[in-house]
N, C-alpha and C positions, 0 to 999 in steps of 0.2 A: 358481686356474684349474681348470676341470673337465678330468679326464683322459679324453679321448674314446676312448682305447684300451681303457678299462675300462667306461665308462658308455655302453652300447649300448641299454639298455632302462630303463624306469621302475624295475623291480626292482633294477637295478644301483645305483641311487642310494644305497639304504640298505646294500647289500652293501659298496660302496666306503667309505662313511663309517664303517661298523662297524670297518673296519681302520684307516682314517686318523685318525678322531676319535671312537673308541668311547666314551671317558669324557667327552666334551664334551657340553654341553646341546644337544639338537636342537630342543626346543620346550617352551614354558611356556604352560599354559592354566589360568587361574583358580587359580593357586597350585600346580598339579600340574606337576612337572618331569620330563622324559623325556630320557635320554641317547641318543646314536646307537646304542649297543649295545642298549639297552632297546627302542628303536624297531625295530631289526632283528629282535630276538627276538619282539616282540609281533606284527610283521607275519608272521613265520614261523608263529606259532601260528594267526593268522587263516587263512593259506594252508592249513595242515593241517586246520583246521575246515571250510573250504569244500570241500576234497577229500573229507573224511569225510562231508559232507552230500550228496555225489554231484554236486557242481558240475563238470561236464566243461569242458574248454577252450572258451572263447568264451561261457560262461554269463554272463548279466547278473545282477548283484546291485544292489539299490537302496540309496541312502543318502538318507534324508529326515530331516534334522535341522539345527539351526543349527550354525554352525562350531564345531569342537572339535579337540583333538589326536587323538581317536579316528578322525576321518576319514582321517588319513594312515596310521594302522595298517591301516585297511581298504584304502586305495588301494594301498599297497605289498604287502599280503597278497594282494589279488586279483590283482595283477600277477604275483606269484610263483606263484599257482595257475593262471595263464593265464585268469583270469576278467576281466570288464569291469565297472567300477563306473559306475553310472548315477546322476548327481546329480539329485535331484528338487527342483525349486524349491518350497520350503515355503510360498511365497506363493500357490500355486495353490489353486483351489477343488477340492473333492472329486472332481467328475467329471473334471477335468483331470488330477488325480493318477492316477486309475484308467486314463485313456487312456495315460499314459506307462508305467505298470507293464505294461499289456497289450501296448502296441506293442513295448516292449523285451523282453517275455517274461521278466520278472524272476522268479527262483526264490527269492530271499531278500530280505527288506526289513529294513534296519536303521533303526529309527525313534526319533526323539527324543521326550521326554516330552510336548512341546507338541502333537505330531501323532498320538499314539496313537489318539485318538478318530476322526480322519479315516480312518486305516488300518482300524480296526474297522468303520467305516461302509461301506467299499468292498471289504473283503476277499473277500466272497462273489462279487463281480463280477470278481475277478482270479484266474482258474483256474490260471495258471502258478505262482503264489506258493505255495511249499511250507512256508515257515517265516518267522516274524517274530521278530526279536530286538530287544529294547528297549535303547537306548543308555544310558539313565540308571538302570538297575536293573530287576529283574523287574517285569513288568506283567501281572497276571492269570496266564494260562497261558504267557505269553511269557517266555523266559529273559532275564536281564540280560546285557549284552554282556561285562562283566568275567568273570562266571561261565562264560559260553559259551567265551570265548577261552582262559581258564586251564585248560580241560579238555583242551587239546591241547599237544603237546610243541613246544618252540621249535627246530624243525629245518627249515631251508630245504629245500623239496622239490626245488630245482634242476631244474625241468622245462626242457626246451629251449624257448627263446622266440625268436620271429622279429621282425625289425624291423617287418614289416607286420601283426603281431598287434594287434588292437584292445586298448586299455587303459582308455580313458575314453569314455563316451557321454554327451553333453550335448544337451539339447533346445532347439531354437530355435522361435520363433513361426512359424506357417505361413501362406503366402499363401492357402491354401484353407480355413483355419479350424482345422487340426490342426497341432500342432508336429511337427518332424522331428528324428530322432535323428542327431546328428553323430558319426561314427566317427573317433576320434582314436587314432593308433597310436604305438608306440614310436619309429618313425622320425620322426613329426611332432614328438615331444618332443626328440629329438636335434637336430632343426633349430632348435627354439626355444632350446635351450641354446647352439647355435652362434650364433644371432642375438644372444644376450645378451653373448657374450664376444669374438666375432671382428669384424673390421672396426671400425666405429665403434659397438661394442656398448653396450647400455644396462644390462647386468648384469655388470659386471666386479667382482663381489663377492668376499669372502674369508671364511675360517672365523672371522675375528675380528669380523665384522659382526653386528649385531643387526637383525633384519628383522621388520617389522610385517605380519601377515596379518589384515587387517580386512574384506576384501570377501567376499561369500558364496561358499561352495564349490560351489554349483550353477552358478557362472559360470566361464568359462575364466580370467578374470583372477585370481580368488581362488585357484583351484587352481594356476595357474602361479607366482604369487608364492611360495606355500609350497613347491612342488616345486623351483623354481630355487634358493630359499634352501637347502633340504636338499642339493641337488647341489653347492653351494659349501661346505657344512658350517657355515652360519650358525646362530645361535640365533634360532628363529622365535618371536615373541610372537603368540599366536593369541587373538582375542577372538570371543565368541559372535555378535555382530552389531554393526553400526555404532553407536557411541556416542561422539559428538564429545568430550564431557567426559572420558571414559575414555581416548580416543586421546591427548589432550593430556597427561594425567597420566602415561600409559605412556611417551610420548616422553621426558619428564623423568626418570621413575623408572628406566626400563630402559635409558636412554641409546641409544635407537633411532637407527640410522644410515640405514635404508632404509625407505621406505613407498610403497606403491601405493594411490592413491585415485582414484575417479571425480570429475569436477568438482563434482558436488553435495556430496560429502563435504568437499572443499576449502572450498567455500562455507560449509558448516556450521561448520567449524573457525574460519574467519575471523569468524564471527558469535558465537563464544563470548565471554562477558563478560570472561573472564580471558586472552584470546588474547595480550595484550601483557605479561602477567605470567609466563607459563610459560617455562621455560628450554628452548629448542629448539635449542641450540647443538650437540647431538650429531648432528643430522640432516646427512647428507652428500648424500642424493639423494631427491627426490620424483618418482616416476613417476606419470603420469596417462594416462587414455584412456577408452575405452568410449563417450564422447559428446563433442561439441564443448565447448569452454570459452570463455567470453567473455574478450576481451583484457584488459578492466579487472580482472576477478577474478584473472587470471594475474599481472598486474603487481603487484597488491596482495599476493598470496601470496608472490611472489618477494621483495618488499621485507621481509615479515615473517619468512619462514622462512630467508632468507639461506643457501640451499644450491642445489645443482644441480637444475634441473627438466628432465625429459625426458618427451616425449610418445611413446607407442606406439600406433599405429593398426593394428587388426586385427579379425578377426571370429572367432566360434566356429569357423567353417568353415576358418579358416587357423590354428587352434590359438592364436589371439591374436596371431600374428605378421603383419607387413606392412611398415609404414614406421616410421621413428623420427626425431623432431626432437631433435637433440642439445642438450646444455647450452649449447654455444657459440652455437647458433642462437637461444637464448632471450635473448641479450644485447641491451640497449637499442640501437636504431638499426639492427638487422639487418633488421627488417621482415618477420620470418618467424613471428611469434607465432600467426598464424591458419593456418599451414601444418601439415600432419601429417608433413612431412619427406621423407626419401628411403627407398628400399627397404632393408630389413634384409639382413644377410649371407645370400647364397645365394638371394635372392628377386629376381624381376623384376616390374616394374609397367608396364602399358600403360594408355593412355586412348584409348578407341575410340568412334567414332560409330555410328549406326544400321546402317551398312554393315560394321561390324566392322573397319574400317580405322583406323589411328592418326590422331587429329585433330592439327591444327596446334598449336604452342605457344600457350597462352593460350585455346584453344577448350575448351569444356566437353564432356565425354563420360563414358562409364562407366569406372570404375576396375576393371582386371583384374589379378589377382595369380597368379604361378606360382612354385612352389618346394617345398622339402621339408616345409613346415609345412601345406600344403593338405591338407585331410581326405581320408581314403580315399573317403568318400561318405556319403550319407544312408542310414541303416539300413533295409534292405528297400524302398528307393525308387529303383530303377535309373533310372526316367524322370526323376525330380527331380534325381538326380545328373548325368545326361546334360545336363539343361538348365543346371545350374550350372557344370559343368566340361567344357570342349570337348575334342575329341580330342587337342589339343596340350597339355593340362594347364592351361589358363588358367581360373581361377575368376572368375566374374562376381560382383562384390561388391554390385551394386545401388546403389552410391554414385556420384554424379556429381561430377566434379572437373576440375581443369585443372592444367597445369604452368606455372610461371613461367619466366623466361629462364635461371634457374639449375637448372632441372629439379626444383624443390621442388613437392610436390603439395599442392593446396588442395582441400578438400571444399566443394562449392558447394550440393549438393542431393541428393536421392535419386531414383534411377531407379525403384526399387520404392516402394510406398506405406508402407513401414515407418515407425513412430514410435519415437523413442528418448526415454523419459521416465525421468530419474534413472538412466541406464545400463541400463534394462530395455528390451528390444525388444518392440514390440507391432505386430502386423499388423492392419489394419482388419477383415479378413475374420473373425477370431476374435471381435472385439467386435460386429461387425454381426450375426453369427449369434446371439449371445446377446441383443442388443437386439431383433432381429426376432421372437424367440419371444414377446415381450410381446403380449398380445392387442390392445392399442390401436395397435400400430405397423403401418403399411402399407408403409413403405419407410424405409430408413436408409442413411446414409453416414457413415463415421468418418474424421476427419482429425486431424492433429497441428497444434497452434497454439503460438506462442511462449509460454514460461513462464519467468519470471525465476528461479524456485526450482529447477525440474526440467529446464530446457532446452526441453522440449516437454510439452504437456498433451494428453490425449485429449479430443476433442470429438465429439459425435454430432449429426448433422443429421437430424431425424426428420420423416417425413410420417405424420400420424395417419390411422387408418381414417375413412372418411366418417361424419360425425355423432358421432364419439367424442371425448371429452375426456380428457386425461391430464396429470398434472403431471410435470415433469422429475424431481422427487425420487422419485416412485413408480417410474419407469422405471429410474432409477439403482439404487434399492434392489433391484429385481427382478434386474437384471444382476449385482449382487454375489453372488447365490446361484449363479451359473452359471460365472463366470470370476474369476480372481485380481483382488484389489483394485487393483493398479497398472494393469490393463487397462480397468477400469471408467471410462466417461466422467466427467470432472469436471464438465462442463457439457453441456447439451443445448439446441440451438436448434430451433425448429419452422419448417417451410417447407411450402408448398403442393405443390411438386413438385421432385424432384431434377433437376439438369441432366444430360442424357444425350446421347451422340452417336447418329447414325442406327442404329448396331448395338445400341444399348441400354446401352453402357458408361457408368458414372457418370463425369462430368467432374470428377474429384476436385480437380484443380488449380484449376478455376474456383471451387470452394468454398473452397480454401485461400488463394487470392490476397489477399482483403481483409485477412486476419489477418497476412499476412507483408509487407504493403506497408511500404516504407521500410527493410526489412531487407536487408543486403548479401549475406546467404546464406540459403538456405531450409532450414537445419537449426538447431536450437536448442542 
């Protein structure tokens, strides 16, 4: 159990574990083992390095690399230095990366070897960046991370840290075409820790557990699983990126007890040719979330894994917290497998109509969440923050749902136009901006359509310029140069004119309806 008298901030996680479990293994990454004492010392060196670099409190530093043990040294080190770590989605195209670095006003970029070329390409357009440090060894004039870190003493700076201090900034897709930086604080993470262990908590872990960290660290789910594991003193097994064959082998070899996976990854595991031959008996708990899961896949996975399944529904803006569907509610005959459960400890959930009043039981409305894990706000976006969080602290999720007679929440559709594909959020405006820049395109609308593999797939509906011909493949290839691959339309349909209302707004639902006919919910 986490000692909430001692763990008040992210920095406290390694401070407490250094005393309680200093000699115990904190994390293993590609054969490299780190104890809790070593993690505490390394993060103190990082903190001293950031301070020496001139990073004042609230300075943003960027991490652009695939998952590794080094991320957590940086996370706890930046927390000790009162800096804020910005996880940059490494799937973004170069212009999108530049936007994030400039919007966050990052002063240092820690970059993995796979992405040095992108940073070199955009560095001249990022005036706030003072230094680049290469995570995998020196690169040209950039110092290697190990060399840089080891130039500083392992002394915890012990700066005064407040609960409301930002600690992590993650970027979400934007309704207007630009992503927004979500400010997550120490208090947000204390709330997440509490949701995990109090009430019907989903993370009642112990220091004897082995925890798999397999989801990207530019997502709140990946970060949370690692940090919660450390807060409990678990052994974290970290992998660079999702690799279904590797995940299965690690479960068997490392005797993994706990794993968080998005539904697409669960599906990939179930499709592995050796799924019935691997020893999965060590698994005690599989957590899943980030996108809806089909009931058939969930039943199949439960039968094969033979362990507790728990669903956590939340958003980046709620630090990943929200509702939880317990292991008991996954039992056959309960009829709750399509539900996302009930509010987590310390959270409240409402479902409201257009008038902002609570709807009747069974009626569909927008899901609102209030509680300690709701973000501080969107970085430098007071108007967007005010639109998302009302004066009483209720955050508008943009998801439409309903409550059944037992107050279980079911997600039915989205109020916003957001598409979720393989656990990644995509807003049509971002994609439309990229597609529209193609010289042959006169008008475009982007929608999400059902996809068996990814939940939803991105589709563009395009109106061509008069007298101009273009192939879908050409427009798709053009779009790939401007936005991340997961945002690029997988298919394009051509149409003579887009349906619009009298004020000119695209009737997106009219475009979506034919693809979702026969589906009992409008999310994939």
